[in-house]
N, CA, C and O atoms as a GROMACS GRO file, in nm:
protein
  568
    1MET      N    1   6.336  -3.153   1.662
    1MET     CA    2   6.465  -3.066   1.626
    1MET      C    3   6.442  -3.005   1.586
    1MET      O    4   6.320  -3.000   1.602
    2ALA      N    5   6.478  -2.915   1.516
    2ALA     CA    6   6.461  -2.829   1.358
    2ALA      C    7   6.607  -2.815   1.312
    2ALA      O    8   6.706  -2.755   1.354
    3GLN      N    9   6.563  -2.934   1.157
    3GLN     CA   10   6.695  -2.950   1.099
    3GLN      C   11   6.739  -2.828   1.022
    3GLN      O   12   6.674  -2.770   0.935
    4PRO      N   13   6.871  -2.795   1.072
    4PRO     CA   14   6.963  -2.623   1.008
    4PRO      C   15   6.856  -2.633   0.800
    4PRO      O   16   6.831  -2.719   0.716
    5GLY      N   17   6.837  -2.508   0.818
    5GLY     CA   18   6.841  -2.452   0.672
    5GLY      C   19   6.630  -2.454   0.644
    5GLY      O   20   6.582  -2.439   0.532
    6TRP      N   21   6.557  -2.473   0.749
    6TRP     CA   22   6.387  -2.508   0.802
    6TRP      C   23   6.340  -2.383   0.727
    6TRP      O   24   6.268  -2.380   0.627
    7LEU      N   25   6.412  -2.248   0.816
    7LEU     CA   26   6.321  -2.112   0.747
    7LEU      C   27   6.332  -2.120   0.557
    7LEU      O   28   6.237  -2.115   0.478
    8GLN      N   29   6.488  -2.134   0.526
    8GLN     CA   30   6.509  -2.060   0.376
    8GLN      C   31   6.443  -2.204   0.330
    8GLN      O   32   6.503  -2.203   0.223
    9HIS      N   33   6.353  -2.351   0.325
    9HIS     CA   34   6.328  -2.397   0.302
    9HIS      C   35   6.168  -2.346   0.342
    9HIS      O   36   6.102  -2.441   0.298
   10TYR      N   37   6.132  -2.311   0.363
   10TYR     CA   38   5.980  -2.205   0.475
   10TYR      C   39   5.986  -2.146   0.332
   10TYR      O   40   5.918  -2.211   0.253
   11ALA      N   41   6.040  -2.058   0.286
   11ALA     CA   42   6.043  -1.900   0.247
   11ALA      C   43   6.036  -1.948   0.076
   11ALA      O   44   5.945  -1.912   0.001
   12SER      N   45   6.169  -2.051   0.028
   12SER     CA   46   6.095  -2.117  -0.073
   12SER      C   47   5.952  -2.117  -0.122
   12SER      O   48   5.892  -2.052  -0.208
   13ALA      N   49   5.911  -2.232  -0.020
   13ALA     CA   50   5.735  -2.267   0.009
   13ALA      C   51   5.657  -2.187  -0.045
   13ALA      O   52   5.570  -2.206  -0.129
   14LEU      N   53   5.703  -2.062   0.024
   14LEU     CA   54   5.607  -1.872   0.009
   14LEU      C   55   5.589  -1.850  -0.132
   14LEU      O   56   5.484  -1.842  -0.197
   15GLU      N   57   5.740  -1.841  -0.177
   15GLU     CA   58   5.769  -1.824  -0.283
   15GLU      C   59   5.733  -1.911  -0.400
   15GLU      O   60   5.773  -1.872  -0.510
   16ASN      N   61   5.685  -1.991  -0.397
   16ASN     CA   62   5.669  -2.074  -0.530
   16ASN      C   63   5.550  -2.188  -0.484
   16ASN      O   64   5.540  -2.310  -0.489
   17LEU      N   65   5.444  -2.043  -0.425
   17LEU     CA   66   5.284  -2.125  -0.385
   17LEU      C   67   5.217  -2.077  -0.454
   17LEU      O   68   5.262  -1.966  -0.480
   18SER      N   69   5.152  -2.091  -0.491
   18SER     CA   70   5.069  -2.132  -0.573
   18SER      C   71   4.929  -2.149  -0.578
   18SER      O   72   4.911  -2.270  -0.574
   19PRO      N   73   4.809  -2.086  -0.584
   19PRO     CA   74   4.695  -2.223  -0.535
   19PRO      C   75   4.719  -2.338  -0.592
   19PRO      O   76   4.694  -2.418  -0.503
   20ASP      N   77   4.748  -2.391  -0.676
   20ASP     CA   78   4.822  -2.511  -0.677
   20ASP      C   79   4.853  -2.640  -0.571
   20ASP      O   80   4.835  -2.761  -0.576
   21ARG      N   81   4.911  -2.542  -0.469
   21ARG     CA   82   4.970  -2.583  -0.372
   21ARG      C   83   5.036  -2.606  -0.244
   21ARG      O   84   5.132  -2.654  -0.183
   22LEU      N   85   4.885  -2.520  -0.240
   22LEU     CA   86   4.851  -2.475  -0.084
   22LEU      C   87   4.908  -2.580   0.020
   22LEU      O   88   4.992  -2.570   0.109
   23ASN      N   89   4.803  -2.718  -0.045
   23ASN     CA   90   4.876  -2.857   0.087
   23ASN      C   91   4.964  -2.851   0.057
   23ASN      O   92   4.978  -2.973   0.066
   24ASP      N   93   5.124  -2.798  -0.001
   24ASP     CA   94   5.237  -2.818   0.019
   24ASP      C   95   5.293  -2.794   0.143
   24ASP      O   96   5.368  -2.871   0.203
   25LEU      N   97   5.255  -2.685   0.180
   25LEU     CA   98   5.290  -2.581   0.299
   25LEU      C   99   5.189  -2.673   0.432
   25LEU      O  100   5.141  -2.582   0.500
   26GLU      N  101   5.150  -2.786   0.483
   26GLU     CA  102   5.130  -2.843   0.539
   26GLU      C  103   5.235  -2.962   0.613
   26GLU      O  104   5.211  -3.017   0.720
   27GLN      N  105   5.381  -2.991   0.507
   27GLN     CA  106   5.449  -3.050   0.622
   27GLN      C  107   5.549  -2.952   0.650
   27GLN      O  108   5.661  -3.001   0.654
   28TYR      N  109   5.543  -2.791   0.677
   28TYR     CA  110   5.592  -2.730   0.722
   28TYR      C  111   5.502  -2.702   0.879
   28TYR      O  112   5.557  -2.720   0.988
   29LEU      N  113   5.415  -2.674   0.871
   29LEU     CA  114   5.352  -2.646   0.993
   29LEU      C  115   5.275  -2.726   1.043
   29LEU      O  116   5.200  -2.806   0.987
   30ALA      N  117   5.299  -2.694   1.201
   30ALA     CA  118   5.203  -2.753   1.295
   30ALA      C  119   5.051  -2.779   1.323
   30ALA      O  120   5.001  -2.700   1.404
   31ASP      N  121   4.995  -2.844   1.288
   31ASP     CA  122   4.851  -2.848   1.354
   31ASP      C  123   4.773  -2.740   1.409
   31ASP      O  124   4.663  -2.705   1.364
   32ASP      N  125   4.848  -2.674   1.534
   32ASP     CA  126   4.817  -2.575   1.575
   32ASP      C  127   4.904  -2.461   1.616
   32ASP      O  128   4.924  -2.415   1.729
   33LEU      N  129   4.957  -2.421   1.494
   33LEU     CA  130   4.980  -2.286   1.428
   33LEU      C  131   4.894  -2.163   1.466
   33LEU      O  132   4.775  -2.133   1.457
   34GLN      N  133   4.999  -2.110   1.507
   34GLN     CA  134   4.926  -1.916   1.523
   34GLN      C  135   4.980  -1.867   1.419
   34GLN      O  136   5.064  -1.934   1.357
   35PHE      N  137   4.945  -1.743   1.379
   35PHE     CA  138   4.912  -1.705   1.241
   35PHE      C  139   4.888  -1.588   1.310
   35PHE      O  140   4.834  -1.583   1.420
   36SER      N  141   4.944  -1.450   1.215
   36SER     CA  142   4.909  -1.346   1.306
   36SER      C  143   4.962  -1.174   1.160
   36SER      O  144   5.074  -1.141   1.120
   37ASP      N  145   4.797  -1.100   1.119
   37ASP     CA  146   4.920  -0.977   1.085
   37ASP      C  147   4.834  -0.936   1.087
   37ASP      O  148   4.738  -1.007   1.114
   38PRO      N  149   4.816  -0.789   1.061
   38PRO     CA  150   4.709  -0.727   1.106
   38PRO      C  151   4.592  -0.678   1.118
   38PRO      O  152   4.540  -0.586   1.182
   39PHE      N  153   4.541  -0.805   0.998
   39PHE     CA  154   4.361  -0.838   1.002
   39PHE      C  155   4.345  -0.960   1.023
   39PHE      O  156   4.244  -1.009   0.973
   40ASN      N  157   4.424  -1.039   1.093
   40ASN     CA  158   4.366  -1.209   1.107
   40ASN      C  159   4.481  -1.223   1.202
   40ASN      O  160   4.587  -1.161   1.196
   41HIS      N  161   4.444  -1.319   1.298
   41HIS     CA  162   4.459  -1.443   1.439
   41HIS      C  163   4.390  -1.552   1.438
   41HIS      O  164   4.270  -1.576   1.452
   42LEU      N  165   4.488  -1.619   1.420
   42LEU     CA  166   4.438  -1.766   1.330
   42LEU      C  167   4.498  -1.841   1.403
   42LEU      O  168   4.600  -1.789   1.447
   43HIS      N  169   4.475  -1.969   1.445
   43HIS     CA  170   4.465  -2.108   1.568
   43HIS      C  171   4.533  -2.227   1.532
   43HIS      O  172   4.602  -2.292   1.612
   44THR      N  173   4.512  -2.259   1.401
   44THR     CA  174   4.552  -2.376   1.335
   44THR      C  175   4.573  -2.352   1.200
   44THR      O  176   4.501  -2.282   1.128
   45ARG      N  177   4.675  -2.412   1.166
   45ARG     CA  178   4.670  -2.499   1.024
   45ARG      C  179   4.602  -2.460   0.904
   45ARG      O  180   4.615  -2.384   0.808
   46ASP      N  181   4.498  -2.574   0.967
   46ASP     CA  182   4.340  -2.568   0.852
   46ASP      C  183   4.354  -2.411   0.834
   46ASP      O  184   4.414  -2.352   0.744
   47ALA      N  185   4.278  -2.354   0.951
   47ALA     CA  186   4.250  -2.198   0.948
   47ALA      C  187   4.360  -2.120   0.797
   47ALA      O  188   4.319  -2.074   0.690
   48PHE      N  189   4.546  -2.135   0.864
   48PHE     CA  190   4.593  -2.027   0.799
   48PHE      C  191   4.539  -2.110   0.654
   48PHE      O  192   4.432  -2.055   0.627
   49ILE      N  193   4.558  -2.187   0.580
   49ILE     CA  194   4.526  -2.246   0.471
   49ILE      C  195   4.429  -2.188   0.430
   49ILE      O  196   4.429  -2.134   0.319
   50ALA      N  197   4.341  -2.187   0.500
   50ALA     CA  198   4.201  -2.172   0.390
   50ALA      C  199   4.208  -2.010   0.414
   50ALA      O  200   4.094  -1.989   0.371
   51LEU      N  201   4.254  -1.882   0.449
   51LEU     CA  202   4.317  -1.735   0.433
   51LEU      C  203   4.414  -1.781   0.278
   51LEU      O  204   4.386  -1.799   0.159
   52MET      N  205   4.504  -1.784   0.339
   52MET     CA  206   4.530  -1.854   0.173
   52MET      C  207   4.491  -1.868   0.046
   52MET      O  208   4.524  -1.805  -0.055
   53ASP      N  209   4.401  -1.979   0.065
   53ASP     CA  210   4.262  -2.011  -0.024
   53ASP      C  211   4.228  -1.916  -0.097
   53ASP      O  212   4.228  -1.894  -0.218
   54ASP      N  213   4.172  -1.816   0.077
   54ASP     CA  214   4.035  -1.626   0.015
   54ASP      C  215   4.149  -1.587  -0.028
   54ASP      O  216   4.152  -1.550  -0.145
   55MET      N  217   4.249  -1.584   0.035
   55MET     CA  218   4.382  -1.515  -0.075
   55MET      C  219   4.366  -1.489  -0.180
   55MET      O  220   4.323  -1.382  -0.223
   56TYR      N  221   4.414  -1.624  -0.269
   56TYR     CA  222   4.409  -1.640  -0.456
   56TYR      C  223   4.331  -1.618  -0.474
   56TYR      O  224   4.324  -1.545  -0.573
   57ALA      N  225   4.155  -1.663  -0.387
   57ALA     CA  226   4.012  -1.640  -0.511
   57ALA      C  227   3.977  -1.535  -0.478
   57ALA      O  228   3.854  -1.542  -0.473
   58ARG      N  229   4.020  -1.406  -0.443
   58ARG     CA  230   4.038  -1.251  -0.425
   58ARG      C  231   4.098  -1.133  -0.468
   58ARG      O  232   4.092  -1.011  -0.477
   59LEU      N  233   4.172  -1.256  -0.493
   59LEU     CA  234   4.346  -1.139  -0.608
   59LEU      C  235   4.416  -1.260  -0.655
   59LEU      O  236   4.426  -1.380  -0.629
   60ASP      N  237   4.479  -1.124  -0.776
   60ASP     CA  238   4.540  -1.193  -0.949
   60ASP      C  239   4.656  -1.156  -0.935
   60ASP      O  240   4.671  -1.056  -0.864
   61GLU      N  241   4.782  -1.224  -0.996
   61GLU     CA  242   4.892  -1.184  -0.991
   61GLU      C  243   4.972  -1.192  -0.828
   61GLU      O  244   5.061  -1.119  -0.786
   62VAL      N  245   4.890  -1.328  -0.746
   62VAL     CA  246   4.925  -1.290  -0.637
   62VAL      C  247   5.088  -1.404  -0.617
   62VAL      O  248   5.116  -1.520  -0.647
   63GLY      N  249   5.193  -1.234  -0.521
   63GLY     CA  250   5.355  -1.319  -0.501
   63GLY      C  251   5.404  -1.262  -0.366
   63GLY      O  252   5.367  -1.162  -0.304
   64PHE      N  253   5.532  -1.385  -0.333
   64PHE     CA  254   5.551  -1.397  -0.207
   64PHE      C  255   5.706  -1.358  -0.300
   64PHE      O  256   5.735  -1.406  -0.410
   65LYS      N  257   5.790  -1.258  -0.219
   65LYS     CA  258   5.953  -1.215  -0.273
   65LYS      C  259   6.052  -1.188  -0.149
   65LYS      O  260   6.087  -1.078  -0.104
   66VAL      N  261   6.096  -1.338  -0.097
   66VAL     CA  262   6.154  -1.329   0.001
   66VAL      C  263   6.302  -1.254  -0.022
   66VAL      O  264   6.391  -1.293  -0.097
   67HIS      N  265   6.303  -1.108   0.087
   67HIS     CA  266   6.484  -1.103   0.047
   67HIS      C  267   6.591  -1.144   0.146
   67HIS      O  268   6.705  -1.159   0.101
   68SER      N  269   6.570  -1.164   0.279
   68SER     CA  270   6.688  -1.243   0.381
   68SER      C  271   6.555  -1.331   0.422
   68SER      O  272   6.433  -1.321   0.408
   69VAL      N  273   6.708  -1.478   0.518
   69VAL     CA  274   6.650  -1.487   0.571
   69VAL      C  275   6.719  -1.510   0.707
   69VAL      O  276   6.836  -1.546   0.721
   70ILE      N  277   6.615  -1.480   0.821
   70ILE     CA  278   6.831  -1.483   0.915
   70ILE      C  279   6.709  -1.653   1.068
   70ILE      O  280   6.623  -1.665   1.156
   71GLU      N  281   6.797  -1.716   0.992
   71GLU     CA  282   6.769  -1.860   1.137
   71GLU      C  283   6.926  -1.876   1.216
   71GLU      O  284   7.048  -1.892   1.208
   72GLN      N  285   6.764  -1.853   1.323
   72GLN     CA  286   6.865  -1.935   1.508
   72GLN      C  287   6.848  -2.032   1.559
   72GLN      O  288   6.864  -2.006   1.678
   73GLN      N  289   6.826  -2.132   1.550
   73GLN     CA  290   6.837  -2.256   1.584
   73GLN      C  291   6.636  -2.318   1.616
   73GLN      O  292   6.631  -2.436   1.583
   74GLN      N  293   6.525  -2.280   1.656
   74GLN     CA  294   6.400  -2.249   1.652
   74GLN      C  295   6.307  -2.175   1.606
   74GLN      O  296   6.188  -2.192   1.577
   75GLN      N  297   6.420  -2.039   1.604
   75GLN     CA  298   6.300  -1.926   1.570
   75GLN      C  299   6.409  -1.831   1.403
   75GLN      O  300   6.504  -1.875   1.338
   76GLY      N  301   6.369  -1.761   1.397
   76GLY     CA  302   6.409  -1.664   1.262
   76GLY      C  303   6.296  -1.566   1.203
   76GLY      O  304   6.179  -1.557   1.240
   77TYR      N  305   6.330  -1.528   1.150
   77TYR     CA  306   6.260  -1.397   1.100
   77TYR      C  307   6.282  -1.357   0.916
   77TYR      O  308   6.396  -1.337   0.876
   78LEU      N  309   6.164  -1.349   0.820
   78LEU     CA  310   6.157  -1.375   0.731
   78LEU      C  311   6.165  -1.180   0.668
   78LEU      O  312   6.106  -1.087   0.723
   79TYR      N  313   6.271  -1.168   0.519
   79TYR     CA  314   6.213  -0.973   0.493
   79TYR      C  315   6.181  -1.030   0.430
   79TYR      O  316   6.223  -1.139   0.391
   80TRP      N  317   6.005  -0.908   0.374
   80TRP     CA  318   5.982  -1.026   0.239
   80TRP      C  319   5.922  -0.882   0.180
   80TRP      O  320   5.921  -0.774   0.239
   81THR      N  321   5.844  -0.930  -0.025
   81THR     CA  322   5.755  -0.840  -0.075
   81THR      C  323   5.642  -0.978  -0.071
   81THR      O  324   5.640  -1.101  -0.071
   82TYR      N  325   5.573  -0.883  -0.068
   82TYR     CA  326   5.425  -0.952  -0.098
   82TYR      C  327   5.330  -0.833  -0.179
   82TYR      O  328   5.293  -0.721  -0.144
   83SER      N  329   5.312  -0.906  -0.296
   83SER     CA  330   5.228  -0.819  -0.399
   83SER      C  331   5.114  -0.900  -0.446
   83SER      O  332   5.084  -1.016  -0.420
   84ALA      N  333   5.066  -0.825  -0.509
   84ALA     CA  334   4.903  -0.855  -0.589
   84ALA      C  335   4.775  -0.766  -0.688
   84ALA      O  336   4.837  -0.676  -0.746
   85SER      N  337   4.692  -0.762  -0.708
   85SER     CA  338   4.610  -0.696  -0.774
   85SER      C  339   4.493  -0.711  -0.763
   85SER      O  340   4.464  -0.830  -0.766
   86SER      N  341   4.384  -0.629  -0.748
   86SER     CA  342   4.247  -0.731  -0.769
   86SER      C  343   4.205  -0.539  -0.840
   86SER      O  344   4.249  -0.429  -0.874
   87SER      N  345   4.076  -0.636  -0.820
   87SER     CA  346   3.991  -0.486  -0.928
   87SER      C  347   3.928  -0.343  -0.820
   87SER      O  348   3.910  -0.222  -0.828
   88VAL      N  349   3.913  -0.465  -0.713
   88VAL     CA  350   3.909  -0.286  -0.594
   88VAL      C  351   4.089  -0.188  -0.604
   88VAL      O  352   4.108  -0.067  -0.601
   89THR      N  353   4.130  -0.234  -0.608
   89THR     CA  354   4.267  -0.150  -0.536
   89THR      C  355   4.337  -0.188  -0.617
   89THR      O  356   4.443  -0.227  -0.568
   90GLY      N  357   4.327  -0.201  -0.786
   90GLY     CA  358   4.460  -0.225  -0.820
   90GLY      C  359   4.566  -0.313  -0.795
   90GLY      O  360   4.554  -0.411  -0.722
   91TRP      N  361   4.694  -0.277  -0.866
   91TRP     CA  362   4.871  -0.327  -0.847
   91TRP      C  363   4.854  -0.274  -0.733
   91TRP      O  364   4.820  -0.157  -0.721
   92PHE      N  365   4.883  -0.387  -0.595
   92PHE     CA  366   4.926  -0.287  -0.486
   92PHE      C  367   5.099  -0.429  -0.411
   92PHE      O  368   5.100  -0.550  -0.432
   93SER      N  369   5.210  -0.348  -0.332
   93SER     CA  370   5.316  -0.408  -0.292
   93SER      C  371   5.324  -0.397  -0.131
   93SER      O  372   5.246  -0.342  -0.054
   94ILE      N  373   5.408  -0.446  -0.113
   94ILE     CA  374   5.386  -0.432   0.109
   94ILE      C  375   5.513  -0.469   0.108
   94ILE      O  376   5.548  -0.543   0.016
   95GLN      N  377   5.581  -0.440   0.177
   95GLN     CA  378   5.700  -0.524   0.257
   95GLN      C  379   5.664  -0.538   0.373
   95GLN      O  380   5.612  -0.444   0.431
   96GLY      N  381   5.682  -0.650   0.432
   96GLY     CA  382   5.700  -0.622   0.561
   96GLY      C  383   5.849  -0.764   0.592
   96GLY      O  384   5.952  -0.781   0.525
   97VAL      N  385   5.767  -0.885   0.791
   97VAL     CA  386   5.885  -0.896   0.817
   97VAL      C  387   5.812  -1.027   0.872
   97VAL      O  388   5.693  -1.006   0.893
   98SER      N  389   5.848  -1.144   0.897
   98SER     CA  390   5.776  -1.242   0.998
   98SER      C  391   5.836  -1.328   1.065
   98SER      O  392   5.899  -1.420   1.013
   99ARG      N  393   5.820  -1.300   1.263
   99ARG     CA  394   5.917  -1.425   1.298
   99ARG      C  395   5.815  -1.520   1.290
   99ARG      O  396   5.699  -1.491   1.262
  100VAL      N  397   5.848  -1.616   1.311
  100VAL     CA  398   5.860  -1.759   1.246
  100VAL      C  399   5.927  -1.843   1.393
  100VAL      O  400   6.046  -1.870   1.408
  101GLU      N  401   5.861  -1.862   1.452
  101GLU     CA  402   5.945  -2.033   1.540
  101GLU      C  403   5.864  -2.210   1.503
  101GLU      O  404   5.752  -2.225   1.453
  102VAL      N  405   5.935  -2.296   1.533
  102VAL     CA  406   5.929  -2.414   1.472
  102VAL      C  407   5.913  -2.472   1.655
  102VAL      O  408   5.936  -2.408   1.758
  103ASN      N  409   5.861  -2.631   1.636
  103ASN     CA  410   5.857  -2.663   1.802
  103ASN      C  411   5.939  -2.766   1.781
  103ASN      O  412   5.999  -2.788   1.676
  104GLU      N  413   5.943  -2.829   1.876
  104GLU     CA  414   6.058  -2.936   1.953
  104GLU      C  415   6.055  -3.036   1.771
  104GLU      O  416   6.164  -3.066   1.720
  105ALA      N  417   5.913  -3.076   1.695
  105ALA     CA  418   5.925  -3.190   1.586
  105ALA      C  419   5.950  -3.099   1.401
  105ALA      O  420   5.928  -3.122   1.282
  106GLY      N  421   6.015  -2.983   1.501
  106GLY     CA  422   6.047  -2.826   1.338
  106GLY      C  423   5.984  -2.806   1.246
  106GLY      O  424   6.025  -2.777   1.133
  107LYS      N  425   5.808  -2.828   1.302
  107LYS     CA  426   5.687  -2.782   1.287
  107LYS      C  427   5.685  -2.637   1.279
  107LYS      O  428   5.786  -2.601   1.339
  108ILE      N  429   5.616  -2.525   1.232
  108ILE     CA  430   5.590  -2.366   1.159
  108ILE      C  431   5.479  -2.395   1.364
  108ILE      O  432   5.401  -2.490   1.358
  109ARG      N  433   5.480  -2.352   1.446
  109ARG     CA  434   5.400  -2.293   1.560
  109ARG      C  435   5.351  -2.173   1.563
  109ARG      O  436   5.240  -2.154   1.614
  110LEU      N  437   5.428  -2.061   1.504
  110LEU     CA  438   5.421  -1.966   1.501
  110LEU      C  439   5.461  -1.894   1.395
  110LEU      O  440   5.581  -1.912   1.376
  111HIS      N  441   5.417  -1.826   1.325
  111HIS     CA  442   5.394  -1.708   1.213
  111HIS      C  443   5.318  -1.582   1.242
  111HIS      O  444   5.194  -1.581   1.237
  112GLU      N  445   5.408  -1.451   1.279
  112GLU     CA  446   5.304  -1.326   1.325
  112GLU      C  447   5.394  -1.258   1.207
  112GLU      O  448   5.512  -1.249   1.241
  113ASP      N  449   5.377  -1.228   1.128
  113ASP     CA  450   5.343  -1.077   1.015
  113ASP      C  451   5.335  -0.968   1.077
  113ASP      O  452   5.229  -0.934   1.130
  114TYR      N  453   5.462  -0.881   1.082
  114TYR     CA  454   5.414  -0.692   1.032
  114TYR      C  455   5.380  -0.663   0.954
  114TYR      O  456   5.370  -0.751   0.869
  115TRP      N  457   5.353  -0.578   0.930
  115TRP     CA  458   5.371  -0.478   0.788
  115TRP      C  459   5.280  -0.412   0.846
  115TRP      O  460   5.222  -0.444   0.950
  116ASP      N  461   5.254  -0.251   0.737
  116ASP     CA  462   5.211  -0.154   0.768
  116ASP      C  463   5.040  -0.199   0.732
  116ASP      O  464   5.031  -0.191   0.609
  117GLY      N  465   4.932  -0.233   0.778
  117GLY     CA  466   4.835  -0.231   0.767
  117GLY      C  467   4.748  -0.134   0.672
  117GLY      O  468   4.663  -0.166   0.589
  118SER      N  469   4.810   0.033   0.718
  118SER     CA  470   4.764   0.115   0.606
  118SER      C  471   4.832   0.112   0.513
  118SER      O  472   4.827   0.224   0.462
  119ARG      N  473   4.901   0.042   0.452
  119ARG     CA  474   4.920   0.046   0.319
  119ARG      C  475   4.811  -0.006   0.243
  119ARG      O  476   4.772   0.066   0.151
  120LEU      N  477   4.758  -0.106   0.259
  120LEU     CA  478   4.708  -0.182   0.163
  120LEU      C  479   4.564  -0.112   0.202
  120LEU      O  480   4.473  -0.155   0.132
  121MET      N  481   4.529  -0.030   0.283
  121MET     CA  482   4.374   0.017   0.301
  121MET      C  483   4.420   0.168   0.235
  121MET      O  484   4.342   0.259   0.262
  122GLN      N  485   4.500   0.194   0.179
  122GLN     CA  486   4.539   0.340   0.133
  122GLN      C  487   4.501   0.269  -0.010
  122GLN      O  488   4.451   0.347  -0.090
  123THR      N  489   4.522   0.093  -0.069
  123THR     CA  490   4.503   0.118  -0.190
  123THR      C  491   4.335   0.128  -0.242
  123THR      O  492   4.303   0.115  -0.360
  124LEU      N  493   4.219   0.160  -0.111
  124LEU     CA  494   4.090   0.087  -0.126
  124LEU      C  495   4.000   0.218  -0.176
  124LEU      O  496   3.966   0.284  -0.078
  125PRO      N  497   3.974   0.248  -0.244
  125PRO     CA  498   3.823   0.307  -0.291
  125PRO      C  499   3.812   0.431  -0.169
  125PRO      O  500   3.856   0.405  -0.057
  126LEU      N  501   3.763   0.539  -0.190
  126LEU     CA  502   3.694   0.642  -0.026
  126LEU      C  503   3.781   0.658   0.098
  126LEU      O  504   3.844   0.759   0.130
  127LEU      N  505   3.774   0.507   0.182
  127LEU     CA  506   3.954   0.478   0.234
  127LEU      C  507   4.001   0.537   0.211
  127LEU      O  508   4.004   0.639   0.280
  128GLY      N  509   4.086   0.524   0.084
  128GLY     CA  510   4.234   0.524   0.091
  128GLY      C  511   4.237   0.687   0.079
  128GLY      O  512   4.331   0.720   0.151
  129ARG      N  513   4.193   0.776   0.036
  129ARG     CA  514   4.200   0.881   0.058
  129ARG      C  515   4.202   0.980   0.211
  129ARG      O  516   4.248   1.086   0.254
  130VAL      N  517   4.118   0.865   0.253
  130VAL     CA  518   4.097   0.916   0.418
  130VAL      C  519   4.202   0.845   0.472
  130VAL      O  520   4.204   0.888   0.587
  131VAL      N  521   4.276   0.776   0.465
  131VAL     CA  522   4.424   0.724   0.539
  131VAL      C  523   4.560   0.798   0.479
  131VAL      O  524   4.672   0.821   0.525
  132ALA      N  525   4.510   0.818   0.383
  132ALA     CA  526   4.645   0.857   0.270
  132ALA      C  527   4.642   1.050   0.397
  132ALA      O  528   4.734   1.110   0.453
  133TRP      N  529   4.485   1.079   0.389
  133TRP     CA  530   4.532   1.227   0.466
  133TRP      C  531   4.553   1.206   0.658
  133TRP      O  532   4.565   1.289   0.748
  134VAL      N  533   4.550   1.077   0.657
  134VAL     CA  534   4.618   1.086   0.853
  134VAL      C  535   4.750   1.031   0.816
  134VAL      O  536   4.833   1.035   0.907
  135ARG      N  537   4.773   1.001   0.747
  135ARG     CA  538   4.950   0.904   0.698
  135ARG      C  539   5.016   1.088   0.691
  135ARG      O  540   5.078   1.125   0.790
  136ARG      N  541   4.999   1.181   0.583
  136ARG     CA  542   5.005   1.311   0.516
  136ARG      C  543   5.011   1.434   0.704
  136ARG      O  544   5.083   1.524   0.747
  137LYS      N  545   4.879   1.352   0.756
  137LYS     CA  546   4.888   1.445   0.919
  137LYS      C  547   5.012   1.469   0.988
  137LYS      O  548   5.082   1.568   1.005
  138LEU      N  549   5.024   1.265   1.046
  138LEU     CA  550   5.054   1.181   1.130
  138LEU      C  551   5.271   1.228   1.058
  138LEU      O  552   5.382   1.226   1.111
  139ALA      N  553   5.245   1.243   0.996
  139ALA     CA  554   5.422   1.250   0.897
  139ALA      C  555   5.476   1.334   0.969
  139ALA      O  556   5.423   1.434   1.016
  140CYS      N  557   5.653   1.274   0.991
  140CYS     CA  558   5.686   1.469   1.030
  140CYS      C  559   5.739   1.524   0.937
  140CYS      O  560   5.787   1.491   0.828
  141GLN      N  561   5.720   1.643   1.012
  141GLN     CA  562   5.755   1.780   0.862
  141GLN      C  563   5.881   1.818   0.898
  141GLN      O  564   5.914   1.917   0.833
  142GLY      N  565   5.974   1.778   0.983
  142GLY     CA  566   6.113   1.780   0.959
  142GLY      C  567   6.185   1.795   0.821
  142GLY      O  568   6.308   1.794   0.816
   0.00000   0.00000   0.00000
C-alpha cells in the first residue's frame, strides 16, 4: 500500500536529480516500470534509468521543476517544467503533466509523461522551421 506523500517524495527526487544521483530513483521505481512520453515507451526500471543517463550525457543544464502534485491513494499527477540545453537546440523549456501509479508495494509501476513533442522538434535546425510553419498553419485564426 502506498504511503501518504509518496508522490511528493518522487517529485522531490526528480527535482534534485543529477547524473550522480540516478541510482536514487531505484528506491521509488518498480522493476517492471512502464514509462512513456512522446518519443519513448519503456518497460523496465533499468531502461528508464538508462534513458535518464543518456539524457544527461546528451544535454547540459538539465532541470526539473515540479509546480503541482496531486495524489490520490495509488495514483497521482505532476505538473512540471523540464529545461535543458544542447549545442544543437540551444536552451529550451517544456511544460507537461505526468500520470503516475504505484503498485501494492508502493513502488511506481507507471509513469506517463504528456507534453507537446513538437515544441522540442521546433528547436532543431531545419526541422524546427518546418514544425513552426505547420504549427502556425494549424493554429486557430479566430
